[in-house]
N, C-alpha and C positions, 0 to 999 in steps of 0.2 A: 479606176477599179470599182466594180460593183460592190455594194455593201453586202454583209451577210444578211440573210433573210430576217433573222431575229432582230438585228439592230435596225433594219429598215422598217419593220413593222412597229417597233418601239418608237421610232422617229415619227412615223405616220400618226400613231395614236397621240403622241405628244403635241402634234400640230393641230389637233382637233380642239374646237371650243368646248367649254364645259358641257353645253347642251348637246353638242354632237357626240361627245364621248359617252354621255348618259344614254343617248339613242343607240350607240354602238353596243354598249353593254346589254341593254334591253334586248336588242335584236340577237345578240350572241346567245343569251339565255333562252330565247324563244325558238331557237333552231330545233327542228324535230328529227333531223338526221343523226344517226349514230356515227361516231361517239359524240356525247354531249358534254359540255363543260359544266362542272358542278357549281351551283349557285354560290357556295361559300368561297369559291376561288375568284369570283367576279365582284360581288356586292361589296361596296365600300373599300375596294382595292385600288391601288395606284395604277397608273398606266403601265409601268414596268411590270407590276405583278400580273396584270391582265395579259401582257405579252408573254410572260412565263407560262401562264395557264394555257394560252393558245398553243404554244410550242410543245408543252408536255402532253397535251391532249391530242393534237393532230400531227405532230412532227413539224419540222420547219417548213417543208414544202406545203404540207396541208394547212399550216397556219397562214401562209401567204394566200392560198386559195380562199380560205374562209374570210380573212381580213378584206381582201379585194371584193368579195361577194357582198359583205355587209356594208362596206363603204359605199358601194353603188346603190344598195337598197335604201340607205338613209340620205341619199342625195349628195354625197361627197365625192362626186366624180373626179374633180381636180385632184383631190388627195389620193384617190385610187390610181390615177394616171401617174402621179409622182412616185407612188410606191412601186408601181410596175417598172418604171424607168430606173428607180434606185436599185432594183434587184436584177438588173440586166435585161429588162424587157421580157421577163418570163410570162408565159400565158397564165391566166387565172385558173385554167383547167389543169389538173395534174398531168404531168408528162407521162406518156406511155413507158412501160418498163423497158429498159435497154438490156436485152439479153446478153450483150457482150460485156456488160459492166462487170468489173471484178467484185463489186460489193452489192449484196442484196439491198443494202441501204440506198445505194445509188439507183438501183432498179426500182425500188419502191413498190413492187408488186407482190401481192399475197397469193396470186394465182400462178401455177406452174405452167409449163408449155402445153401439157395435155389438158389444161382447163381445170384440173383438180386443185383444190385449195392447198397451199403449202402446208398448213397445219394438219390436214388429213393425209396428204401424201407421205409426210415424214413422221407419222405418228410413232412408229416403233423406235426410230432413232431419237426422237425428242423425248420419249418416255425414258429411254436408257441413258441419255447424255446430258439432259438439262440438270444442272447442279445448283444453280443460283436461284432456287425456287422461292425463298422467303420474300425478296423484293417483288417478284412476279406476282405472288399472292396479294401483296400490299396494293399493287397497282390495279390488279383485277377487281379488288374490292372498291378501290377509289373510283374506278370507272363503272361500278355497279354491275359488273358481270357476275360477281358472286356477292352474297349478302354476308352479314356478320356470322350467322349460324354456319353457313358453308365454309367461311374462312376459318372459323375455329375448328370445325370438324376436319378439314383438310390439313391444317397445320398440326393437328394431333397425330396424324399418321406417321409411322416410324421412319420411312425412307423417302427420298426425293422421287423415286420411281412410283411408290404408292400414291404420292400426292399428285403426280402427273396423271396416273391412271384414273384417279378420282375426278380430276378436271375433265378428262376425255369422256368419262361415263355420265357426266351430268352437265355442268355449265357450258361446255363447248359444243354441246348438241343443240343449244337453244336457238341459235341463228347464225347466219354468215357474218353478221355484224360483230358478234362475240368473238368469232375466229379472227376477224380483222383486227380487233383490239388486242387480242392475245398475240397475234403476229407482230404488231408494233411494239408491244412490251418485250417480246423475245428479242426483237432487233436491238432494243436498248440495253437489255441485260445479258444476252447471249449472242452478241454480234458475230463472233468468230465461228461459232457453231452454225448459225444461219448462213453465213457466207460459204462455209464448207459444203453444206447441203445444197445450196444454190449451184455451186460449182459442179457437184455431182450431177445435178439435173442437166446442166449444159453439156457435160461430157457424155452422158448417156444419150442425149438428144443427137449430138453430132455423130456418135459411133453407131447408132442404130439406123439401118436402111429404112427407107420410107415404107417398104412393104412388109416390114417385120414389126410386131408390137414391141416397143422398148421394154427392157427389163426394169423392174422396180429396183431401187438401190439395194434392197436387202436380198432379192433374188440374185442380183449380179454378184453380191458378195458370196452367196452360197455356191453359185456356178464356179467362181474363182477358187473357192475352198476345195471343191471336188477336183478341179484341174491341178492344183498344187499337190493334192494327195496322190493323184495318178502319177505325177512325175516322180514320186518317191518310191514307186513299186519297182523292185529289181526285175530285170528282164527274165531271169529264171522263173519268176512267178507267173509270167504271161507266155511261157513257151517260146521265148525269144522274140515275141512280137513287141511292137511299140507299146510303151506303157501309157501313151496318150489315147483316150477313147476317141472313136469316130464322132464327128459332129452330131448334135442332137437331131433326131428325125422329127421334123416339124409336124408330121402326121400323127405323132404319138398322142395318147389321150391327155396327158398333162404336160403343157409347155413348161410348167414350173419344175417338173421332176427331173433332176440331174441324173438319177440312177435308172438304168434299164431294168425291166421287170422279167426278162426272159433270157438272162445272160448265162446262168450257171450251166444249163444243158448245152447251149450253143458252144461255149468254150470247151466243154468236156468232149465234144465231137469235132473240135477244131474249126467250127463255123464262125464266121464273122458276124457280129451284131451291128445293126445300123443305129442302135440307141446309145445315147451317152451313158456312161457308167457301166458298161459291160464288164464282167469280172470273171476271172478264172476260179473254178471251184476249189483249187488248191491254195488260193490266196488266203492269208491268215485272217484278214479283217474286212468285213463288209463295210465298215466305216472308212477304211482306207481305199477300198475299191469303188465305193459309191453305189454298189448294188443293193437293191431293197427286196429282191426275191431270193429265197434261200434254196439250197440244193434240192430240197424236197418239193419245191414249187410253191411253198407258202410264202406270203408276204412277211417280211421281217417284223412289221408292226403287229401282225396277227400271231406269228409264232411265239413272240416274246411278250405277249400281252400281260401275263401275270408278273413277270419280272419288271416290266416297264411301269406297271401300276404301283408296285411296291418301291421301286428304286429311283424313279424320276423325282428330283427335288426342286430343280430350277424351273418351276412350272409357270411363273409369272411372265417371263419373256417369251416362253413358248406360246402362251395364250395371245400375247400381243401380236406375234407373227402369224398365228393362225387367223386372227381377225384381219390383219393386213392383207393376207392372201385370200380372204373371203371364204375360208373353210368354215368359220363361224361368224355369225352376225353380232351386232351390238347387244341384243337381248341375251343371246347364248353366252357371250363374253361376260356380261354382268352376272348372270346366274351362276356360271361356273366359278367365277372369282369369289363369289360370296360363300362358297362351300368351305368348311373349316380346315380340311387337310389336303395335301398334295394328292394323296391316294383317292380321296373323294372326287377331286377335280379330274384326275385321270380316268376314273370309272365313268364319269359323266361324258367325257370325250368319247370313250369307247362305246357308250350306250347310244350315242346319237351321231355327232358329226363324222366320226371315222367310219361309220357304216354307209355313208352316202355314196362313195365311189372309190375305186382304186386310186384315182388322181388325188383324192384327199389324203389317202395313206402315204402316197409318194411325197406330197408336200410336207406332211407331218414327219416323215423319215428325214427329209433334208433339214428340217428345223431341229430335230433331235440331234442330228450330226453336228450342227453348229453349237447347240447349247448343252448337250450331254455326250460329247465326243468319246470320252473314256468309257462311259457306260455302254455305248453302242459297240465299241471295239471289244469290250469284255464279253458281251453277249455273243458277238460274232465268233470269237475264238472258242467259246464253250458250246 
């Protein structure tokens, strides 16, 4: 049976002469690629401690790659060969991610199927669901992704969501290397969350036809929400027609919009709508029906502007999803988040991003439906 990688690396270092071990440590500290091992974890440390530093910095598979690379660089080819054999003959290059693997740890890749970094693709979910933030901050500082000042400032924020948003607004924008380190730390501290998000990626990839742009996980959830709500509408409210809307018209302006914009008039005249989310004007709730255009032809977001500015309180996740859906960019996100009150943030949205197009309003309506469902229903009834 092959040894574990960690024990095999430890044995390989133990077999080195004192001089070769010093060369190994010197070469390890001289590496320029990220992530880098901190000097205080290597200098004057035992061979077991250096092994621990390799594994904690690079993960086990990465530690094997680095150890084999350095052993060959310092002329210890026999030791490198023995290490490779002891670990089951694994290649010194990292294995490509196995997309069929049940675990993101086994897959080892920080890139998703579409080429987008895992940390970027799942920004909204990670902000909302990462809870074990304290050790993550500790390791980010230890790996020099954040400095002491950033560490203290982020730790002082009141909620885990606020701390994650601050990471995304600053340190994680520095480079792809920072995101790779963050991904590895997530894998160690939030393994089950990472596994679940990876599984979502695989499910969406399998379910999406090749000629259709796959839905993001969050848009898929919003689509499902509208479907479920349609199923709850009594037949009497739709004139005896099926409560399930027709499939989305792919020629519509916004692929993300689950709600149709020209539904009230069509239903009033008995016409069928090809857009998802068509609603009967007699239906009690636009939230339940999924429609974002009112009986007078105005968009829900425009008609209820004053009430939405005053009453939307759950603004942070709304901003997260607006950025994730590219309605706002990072600069707008940071500027709006810095405003002191929810009312100020909503006014800024109305003054800029929501004026861009009807598609932006449709996406905003969907996000409101997910985060302020009861408010949307109340406004629709009134």
